[in-house]
NUMARVEX-433033 format. One record per residue: residue number from 1; residue in three letters; x, y, z of N, C-alpha, C, O in turn. Coordinates in nm, 4 decimals, padded with zeros to 6 digits. Atoms other than C-alpha are relative to their C-alpha. Example, Ala and Ser with C-alpha at 12.3 -4.5 7.8 and 13.67 -1.06 7.14 Angstrom:
2
- resi/resn/nxx/nyy/nzz/caxx/cayy/cazz/cxx/cyy/czz/oxx/oyy/ozz
- 1/ALA/00.0890/-00.1190/00.0000/01.2300/-00.4500/00.7800/00.0900/00.1200/00.0000/00.1936/00.1181/00.0665 $
- 2/SER/-00.0820/-00.1190/-00.0060/01.3670/-00.1060/00.7140/-00.0770/00.1090/00.0730/-00.0261/00.2198/00.0899 $
//
This chain:
84
- resi/resn/nxx/nyy/nzz/caxx/cayy/cazz/cxx/cyy/czz/oxx/oyy/ozz
- 1/MET/00.0924/00.1069/-00.0351/01.0054/-00.8678/-00.1998/00.0619/-00.1345/-00.0328/00.1394/-00.1490/-00.1273 $
- 2/ARG/-00.0550/00.1336/00.0130/01.0860/-01.2323/-00.1655/-00.1158/-00.1003/-00.0100/-00.2253/-00.0758/00.0406 $
- 3/GLU/00.1020/00.1047/00.0065/00.8942/-01.5486/-00.2471/00.0159/-00.0924/00.1205/00.1273/-00.1284/00.1585 $
- 4/TYR/00.0013/00.0873/-00.1168/00.7953/-01.7659/00.0495/-00.0865/-00.1223/-00.0250/-00.1855/-00.1167/-00.0980 $
- 5/VAL/00.0836/00.1195/-00.0056/00.6645/-02.1187/00.0925/-00.0702/00.0048/00.1341/-00.0060/00.0173/00.2384 $
- 6/ILE/00.0806/-00.0029/-00.1217/00.3826/-02.1208/00.3455/-00.0318/-00.1431/00.0396/-00.0754/-00.2239/-00.0424 $
- 7/TYR/00.0301/00.1316/-00.0557/00.3433/-02.4255/00.5684/-00.1143/00.0117/00.0998/-00.1199/00.1059/00.1789 $
- 8/ARG/00.1034/00.0112/-00.1033/00.0342/-02.5221/00.7668/00.0455/-00.1096/00.0953/00.0844/-00.2183/00.0527 $
- 9/HIS/-00.0376/00.0946/-00.1049/00.1120/-02.6969/01.0955/-00.1266/-00.0427/00.0743/-00.2137/00.0397/00.1024 $
- 10/GLY/00.1113/00.0496/-00.0795/-00.1352/-02.9153/01.2800/-00.0915/-00.0908/-00.0793/-00.1355/-00.0576/-00.1894 $
- 11/LEU/00.0860/00.0976/00.0671/-00.3402/-03.2185/01.1916/-00.1466/00.0277/00.0298/-00.1822/00.0702/00.1398 $
- 12/ASN/00.1438/-00.0143/-00.0148/-00.7151/-03.2012/01.1365/-00.0648/-00.0863/-00.1072/-00.0222/-00.0842/-00.2227 $
- 13/GLU/00.0645/00.0907/00.0956/-00.9453/-03.4529/00.9705/-00.0632/00.0736/-00.1187/-00.0834/00.0137/-00.2243 $
- 14/VAL/00.0662/-00.0750/00.1076/-01.1056/-03.1766/00.7601/00.0982/00.0411/-00.1096/00.0698/00.0223/-00.2279 $
- 15/ASN/-00.0887/-00.0558/00.1026/-00.8032/-03.0236/00.5858/00.1437/-00.0520/00.0024/00.2233/-00.0158/-00.0843 $
- 16/GLN/-00.1368/00.0527/-00.0068/-00.4888/-03.2111/00.6911/-00.0035/-00.1301/00.0812/00.0502/-00.1392/00.1916 $
- 17/ALA/00.0317/00.1235/-00.0723/-00.5879/-03.5620/00.7864/00.1148/-00.1010/-00.0031/00.1625/-00.1379/-00.1104 $
- 18/PRO/-00.1022/00.1044/-00.0033/-00.3273/-03.8114/00.9031/-00.0514/-00.1316/-00.0599/00.0270/-00.2121/-00.1100 $
- 19/SER/00.0578/00.1223/00.0578/-00.5673/-04.0864/00.7908/00.0163/-00.0035/-00.1520/00.0075/-00.1101/-00.2129 $
- 20/ARG/-00.0255/-00.0064/00.1445/-00.5019/-03.9671/00.4331/00.1504/00.0104/-00.0275/00.1919/00.0344/-00.1408 $
- 21/GLY/-00.1446/-00.0024/00.0171/-00.1268/-03.9726/00.4922/00.0606/00.1389/-00.0039/00.1760/00.1541/-00.0441 $
- 22/LEU/-00.0526/-00.1360/00.0034/-00.0882/-03.5959/00.5255/00.0870/00.0274/00.1232/00.0563/-00.0203/00.2324 $
- 23/PRO/-00.0936/-00.0248/-00.1101/00.2001/-03.4675/00.7418/-00.0477/00.1105/00.0938/-00.1410/00.1840/00.0615 $
- 24/GLU/00.0319/-00.1052/-00.0963/00.1844/-03.2403/01.0472/00.0403/00.1371/-00.0541/-00.0264/00.2368/-00.0265 $
- 25/LYS/-00.0461/-00.1244/00.0629/00.3788/-02.9735/00.8538/-00.0106/-00.0199/-00.1502/00.0569/-00.1054/-00.2076 $
- 26/MET/00.0283/00.0212/00.1418/00.2533/-02.9336/00.4980/00.0064/00.1323/-00.0771/-00.0549/00.2309/-00.0363 $
- 27/PRO/00.0004/-00.1214/00.0819/00.3337/-02.6778/00.2273/-00.1381/00.0193/-00.0627/-00.1967/-00.0741/-00.1174 $
- 28/VAL/00.1345/-00.0263/00.0509/00.0103/-02.5086/00.1229/-00.0076/00.1155/-00.0992/-00.1097/00.1324/-00.1659 $
- 29/LEU/00.0097/-00.1191/00.0839/00.1007/-02.1931/-00.0714/00.1390/00.0581/-00.0225/00.2290/00.0415/00.0598 $
- 30/ARG/-00.1183/-00.0839/00.0270/00.3737/-01.9831/-00.2331/-00.0513/00.1399/-00.0268/-00.1505/00.1581/-00.0975 $
- 31/LEU/00.0363/-00.1383/00.0287/00.3536/-01.6059/-00.2323/00.1174/00.0925/00.0251/00.2167/00.0548/00.0874 $
- 32/ARG/-00.1039/-00.1012/-00.0149/00.5611/-01.2886/-00.2428/-00.0380/00.0928/00.1145/-00.1532/00.1343/00.1272 $
- 33/ALA/00.0221/-00.0895/-00.1136/00.6005/-01.0744/00.0689/00.1333/00.0605/00.0415/00.2396/00.0180/-00.0039 $
- 34/ASP/-00.1212/-00.0660/-00.0492/00.8471/-00.8478/00.2467/00.0650/-00.0732/00.1161/00.1823/-00.0501/00.1454 $
- 35/SER/-00.0543/00.0720/-00.1158/00.8916/-01.0819/00.5460/-00.0797/-00.1281/00.0214/-00.1896/-00.1419/-00.0323 $
- 36/PRO/00.0761/00.1215/-00.0309/00.7894/-01.4249/00.6756/-00.1311/00.0311/00.0730/-00.2333/-00.0335/00.0498 $
- 37/GLU/00.1202/-00.0371/-00.0746/00.5429/-01.2572/00.9111/-00.1091/00.0526/-00.0941/-00.2262/00.0169/-00.0811 $
- 38/GLU/00.0968/-00.0520/00.0964/00.3771/-01.0675/00.6260/-00.0532/-00.1138/-00.0873/-00.1721/-00.1177/-00.1190 $
- 39/ALA/00.0430/00.1140/00.0818/00.3677/-01.3865/00.4187/-00.1079/-00.0801/00.0726/-00.2071/-00.1203/00.0118 $
- 40/CYS/00.1004/00.0742/-00.0775/00.1783/-01.5638/00.6969/-00.1299/00.0783/00.0118/-00.2380/00.0203/00.0019 $
- 41/ARG/00.1218/-00.0827/-00.0081/-00.0644/-01.2724/00.7377/-00.0779/-00.0052/-00.1316/-00.2002/-00.0190/-00.1310 $
- 42/LEU/00.0664/00.0069/00.1302/-00.1385/-01.2737/00.3641/-00.0618/-00.1371/-00.0247/-00.1707/-00.1478/-00.0810 $
- 43/ALA/00.0468/00.1372/00.0223/-00.1772/-01.6514/00.3591/-00.1254/-00.0326/00.0804/-00.2052/-00.1166/00.0388 $
- 44/GLU/00.1164/00.0288/-00.0846/-00.4371/-01.6477/00.6379/-00.1322/00.0181/-00.0736/-00.2312/-00.0473/-00.0408 $
- 45/SER/00.1242/-00.0215/00.0750/-00.6956/-01.5197/00.3900/-00.0125/-00.0947/-00.1199/-00.1132/-00.0928/-00.1906 $
- 46/GLN/00.0004/00.0865/00.1185/-00.6055/-01.7839/00.1291/-00.0022/-00.1489/00.0303/-00.0318/-00.2293/-00.0581 $
- 47/VAL/00.0002/00.1422/-00.0369/-00.5773/-02.1128/00.3188/-00.0891/-00.0197/00.1225/-00.1079/00.0719/00.2026 $
- 48/SER/00.0849/00.0269/-00.1160/-00.8050/-02.2785/00.5703/00.0868/-00.0327/00.1211/00.1841/-00.1076/00.1125 $
- 49/LEU/-00.0649/00.0280/-00.1279/-00.6914/-02.2813/00.9306/-00.1084/-00.0381/00.0991/-00.2048/00.0359/00.1185 $
- 50/LEU/00.0970/00.0461/-00.0980/-00.8808/-02.4798/01.1894/00.0655/-00.0025/00.1381/00.1851/00.0228/00.1519 $
- 51/GLU/-00.0502/00.0007/-00.1372/-00.8441/-02.5134/01.5645/00.1266/-00.0840/00.0118/00.1327/-00.1969/-00.0368 $
- 52/GLY/-00.1259/00.0706/-00.0209/-00.4911/-02.6109/01.6625/00.0970/00.0096/-00.1159/00.2038/-00.0514/-00.1119 $
- 53/GLN/-00.0889/-00.0137/00.1153/-00.3403/-02.5122/01.3277/00.0614/00.1393/-00.0042/00.0034/00.2365/00.0442 $
- 54/SER/-00.0703/-00.1276/00.0143/-00.0894/-02.2383/01.2498/00.0772/-00.0002/-00.1313/00.0878/-00.1027/-00.1987 $
- 55/LEU/-00.0777/-00.0145/00.1230/00.1189/-02.1080/00.9606/00.1428/00.0403/00.0325/00.1694/00.1046/00.1340 $
- 56/SER/-00.1372/-00.0495/-00.0041/00.4901/-02.0573/00.9092/00.0426/00.0238/-00.1445/-00.0197/-00.0267/-00.2379 $
- 57/ALA/-00.0485/-00.0312/00.1341/00.6882/-01.9245/00.6137/00.1506/-00.0156/-00.0050/00.2215/00.0227/00.0880 $
- 58/GLU/-00.1430/00.0141/00.0235/01.0300/-02.0112/00.4749/00.0306/00.0557/-00.1387/-00.0504/00.0412/-00.2303 $
- 59/PRO/-00.0364/-00.0518/00.1328/01.2124/-01.8405/00.1870/-00.0024/-00.1132/-00.1040/00.0537/-00.2204/-00.0813 $
- 60/ALA/00.0156/00.1031/00.1031/01.1297/-02.0319/-00.1325/00.1341/-00.0458/-00.0559/00.1504/-00.1633/-00.0886 $
- 61/ASP/-00.1293/00.0421/00.0554/01.4900/-02.0278/-00.2553/00.0695/-00.0997/00.0916/00.1383/-00.1899/00.0439 $
- 62/VAL/-00.0588/00.0942/-00.0958/01.6012/-02.2066/00.0630/-00.0702/-00.1357/-00.0097/-00.0052/-00.2402/-00.0115 $
- 63/VAL/00.0778/00.1236/00.0120/01.3201/-02.4627/00.0352/00.0354/-00.0721/-00.1291/00.0578/-00.1932/-00.1289 $
- 64/ASP/-00.0320/00.0607/00.1291/01.3926/-02.5208/-00.3341/00.1398/-00.0609/-00.0003/00.1606/-00.1672/-00.0586 $
- 65/ALA/-00.1365/00.0530/-00.0062/01.7647/-02.5687/-00.2638/00.0027/-00.1317/00.0766/00.0727/-00.2251/00.0375 $
- 66/LYS/00.0061/00.1250/-00.0776/01.6852/-02.8331/-00.0003/-00.0588/-00.1125/-00.0847/-00.0065/-00.2240/-00.0856 $
- 67/VAL/00.0652/00.1008/00.0840/01.4525/-03.0170/-00.2401/00.0937/-00.0446/-00.1111/00.1058/-00.1641/-00.1381 $
- 68/ASN/-00.0938/00.0338/00.1072/01.7065/-03.0001/-00.5230/00.1149/-00.0846/00.0527/00.1601/-00.1770/-00.0149 $
- 69/ASN/-00.1085/00.0776/-00.0599/01.9770/-03.1315/-00.2909/-00.0451/-00.1433/00.0274/00.0301/-00.2378/00.0036 $
- 70/LEU/00.0528/00.1349/-00.0231/01.7567/-03.4261/-00.1903/-00.0125/-00.0767/-00.1310/00.0176/-00.1959/-00.1366 $
- 71/ASP/00.0120/00.0650/00.1308/01.6877/-03.4992/-00.5577/00.1369/-00.0462/-00.0507/00.1496/-00.1556/-00.1057 $
- 72/LEU/-00.1356/00.0376/00.0431/02.0617/-03.4995/-00.6328/00.0511/-00.1204/00.0773/00.1148/-00.2090/00.0203 $
- 73/LYS/-00.0429/00.1138/-00.0817/02.1277/-03.7371/-00.3435/-00.0689/-00.1278/-00.0455/-00.0056/-00.2329/-00.0562 $
- 74/ALA/00.0744/00.1169/00.0462/01.8541/-03.9723/-00.4620/00.0529/-00.0482/-00.1347/00.0659/-00.1684/-00.1579 $
- 75/GLU/-00.0539/00.0351/00.1318/01.9910/-03.9616/-00.8160/00.1362/-00.0682/00.0138/00.1642/-00.1658/-00.0557 $
- 76/ALA/-00.1318/00.0608/-00.0222/02.3429/-04.0396/-00.6909/-00.0141/-00.1413/00.0546/00.0579/-00.2317/00.0124 $
- 77/LEU/00.0220/00.1338/-00.0556/02.2150/-04.3341/-00.4875/-00.0519/-00.0958/-00.1065/-00.0136/-00.2127/-00.1105 $
- 78/GLU/00.0537/00.0832/00.1071/02.0214/-04.4620/-00.7876/00.1119/-00.0442/-00.0940/00.1127/-00.1582/-00.1403 $
- 79/ARG/-00.1123/00.0348/00.0883/02.3388/-04.4524/-00.9979/00.0883/-00.1066/00.0634/00.1424/-00.1925/-00.0063 $
- 80/LEU/-00.0800/00.1024/-00.0692/02.5216/-04.6560/-00.7340/-00.0682/-00.1366/-00.0093/-00.0019/-00.2394/-00.0228 $
- 81/ASP/00.0743/00.1246/00.0073/02.2454/-04.9169/-00.7432/-00.0065/-00.0564/-00.1414/-00.0223/-00.1771/-00.1594 $
- 82/ASN/00.0145/00.0407/00.1386/02.2366/-04.9268/-01.1243/00.1166/00.0530/-00.0845/00.0952/00.1390/-00.1700 $
- 83/PRO/-00.1127/-00.0510/00.0773/02.5881/-04.8718/-01.2645/-00.0176/-00.0319/-00.1496/-00.0727/-00.1356/-00.1864 $
- 84/ALA/00.0158/00.0156/00.1448/02.6015/-04.8300/-01.6412/00.0903/-00.1067/-00.0569/00.0883/-00.1314/-00.1775 $
//
């Protein structure tokens, strides 16, 4: 089993409102499953989905690596702006 990050796609004023600054693709849950498809099926009972919305799943280790890489880039840029 692998851990997945579940994303909800689709804007809706009730649960993913652009007026509140929420994105079209938003992480809503992490869970363990055997496949992305199973992760989405499990998530359907745990997150709200309204008309025009759908779910997708990405491996959490891949998502975490992307986030960590962005953090490292931001830190490097900050060091360039503020040399010791």
